[in-house]
C-alpha positions as CSV (number, residue, x, y, z in Angstrom):
1,X,67.7,-57.0,-12.2
2,X,68.7,-60.7,-11.5
3,X,70.7,-62.4,-8.7
4,X,73.2,-65.1,-9.0
5,X,72.6,-68.0,-6.6
6,X,74.5,-71.2,-6.8
7,X,75.8,-70.4,-10.1
8,X,72.2,-69.9,-11.7
9,X,70.6,-66.8,-12.8
10,X,67.1,-66.3,-11.2
11,X,64.5,-63.6,-12.6
12,X,62.2,-61.8,-10.6
13,X,58.4,-61.7,-11.8
14,X,57.3,-58.2,-12.9
15,X,55.4,-56.5,-10.3
16,X,51.6,-55.8,-11.3
17,X,50.1,-52.6,-10.3
18,X,46.2,-53.1,-9.1
19,X,44.1,-50.3,-9.4
20,X,43.0,-48.6,-6.0
21,X,39.2,-49.7,-6.7
22,X,40.2,-53.3,-6.8
23,X,42.4,-53.6,-3.9
24,X,39.8,-54.3,-1.3
25,X,38.1,-52.4,1.4
26,X,39.2,-51.1,4.8
27,X,36.8,-51.4,7.8
28,X,37.5,-49.2,10.9
29,X,35.8,-50.3,14.0
30,X,33.3,-48.1,15.7
31,X,35.3,-48.2,18.9
32,X,38.2,-47.0,17.1
33,X,36.3,-43.9,15.7
34,X,34.7,-43.2,19.3
35,X,38.2,-43.0,20.5
36,X,39.4,-40.8,17.8
37,X,36.5,-38.4,18.5
38,X,37.0,-38.6,22.3
39,X,40.5,-37.6,22.0
40,X,39.9,-34.9,19.6
41,X,37.5,-33.3,22.2
42,X,40.1,-33.7,24.7
43,X,42.5,-31.7,22.3
44,X,39.8,-29.0,22.0
45,X,39.3,-28.5,25.5
46,X,42.9,-28.3,26.9
47,X,43.5,-29.0,30.3
48,X,40.4,-30.5,32.3
49,X,38.7,-28.3,35.1
50,X,39.5,-29.7,38.6
51,X,37.9,-33.2,39.2
52,X,36.3,-33.4,35.6
53,X,36.3,-36.6,33.7
54,X,37.7,-36.8,30.3
55,X,35.3,-36.5,27.4
56,X,33.4,-39.6,26.1
57,X,32.1,-40.6,22.7
58,X,29.8,-42.7,21.1
59,X,29.1,-42.9,17.2
60,X,26.8,-44.4,14.8
61,X,28.8,-45.4,11.3
62,X,26.7,-46.0,8.1
63,X,28.1,-46.2,4.7
64,X,31.2,-44.0,5.3
65,X,29.6,-41.2,7.4
66,X,29.7,-41.1,11.1
67,X,27.4,-39.4,13.6
68,X,29.3,-38.4,16.9
69,X,27.8,-37.7,20.2
70,X,30.3,-36.3,22.8
71,X,29.7,-36.2,26.5
72,X,31.9,-33.8,28.4
73,X,32.6,-31.8,31.7
74,X,33.3,-28.3,31.6
75,X,34.7,-25.7,34.1
76,X,32.8,-22.8,35.3
77,X,32.3,-20.2,34.6
78,X,33.2,-20.7,30.7
79,X,31.9,-19.6,27.4
80,X,30.1,-22.9,27.0
81,X,28.7,-22.3,23.4
82,X,32.4,-21.3,22.2
83,X,33.8,-24.3,24.0
84,X,31.2,-26.7,22.2
85,X,31.9,-25.1,18.9
86,X,35.6,-26.0,19.3
87,X,34.9,-29.4,20.3
88,X,32.4,-29.9,17.4
89,X,35.0,-28.4,14.9
90,X,37.9,-30.4,16.1
91,X,36.0,-33.7,16.3
92,X,34.9,-33.4,12.9
93,X,38.5,-32.5,11.5
94,X,40.3,-35.3,13.4
95,X,37.7,-38.1,12.5
96,X,37.6,-36.9,8.7
97,X,41.4,-36.7,8.5
98,X,42.3,-40.1,10.6
99,X,39.4,-42.3,9.6
100,X,38.5,-40.8,6.2
101,X,34.7,-40.6,7.1
102,X,32.4,-37.8,6.5
103,X,31.2,-36.5,9.8
104,X,27.7,-34.6,9.0
105,X,26.8,-34.4,12.8
106,X,28.5,-33.8,16.2
107,X,26.3,-33.5,19.1
108,X,27.9,-32.2,22.4
109,X,26.2,-32.8,25.8
110,X,27.6,-31.1,28.6
111,X,27.1,-33.3,31.5
112,X,28.3,-31.4,34.3
113,X,29.7,-27.8,35.3
114,X,32.6,-27.7,37.8
115,X,33.3,-24.6,39.7
116,X,36.6,-23.1,38.7
117,X,37.6,-21.9,42.4
118,X,40.3,-24.1,44.2
119,X,39.2,-27.0,46.7
120,X,39.2,-25.7,50.1
121,X,38.3,-22.1,49.7
122,X,35.2,-20.8,51.3
123,X,31.9,-21.9,49.4
124,X,29.2,-19.6,48.6
125,X,28.0,-16.8,46.8
126,X,30.3,-14.4,45.4
127,X,29.4,-11.0,44.2
């Protein structure tokens, strides 16, 4: 297609297609991967228990693979192994989908358990 400007015809240069392997590379900062992992953990947990802090994540990235460590707080009583499995699965899925990195390991560390009873209720042992 040509366009006319000031009475002269200007031809556009043909578009060259560069092979994907020759286009360059993309570097995703470790902090970005950690934020993706922390958000994925939050999604897996749903609403936080009482005074629980949101999940935190640290990552180690090496040649397209990432090892993730998630620190979280849970409500108690809860099925802790099931909640940790859900977090591991969701973090691995989201990091792979959004960052395009392989996730061979997601370590979950439960830092604190928060009782499920409401604030201001009687404290003590319940049977």
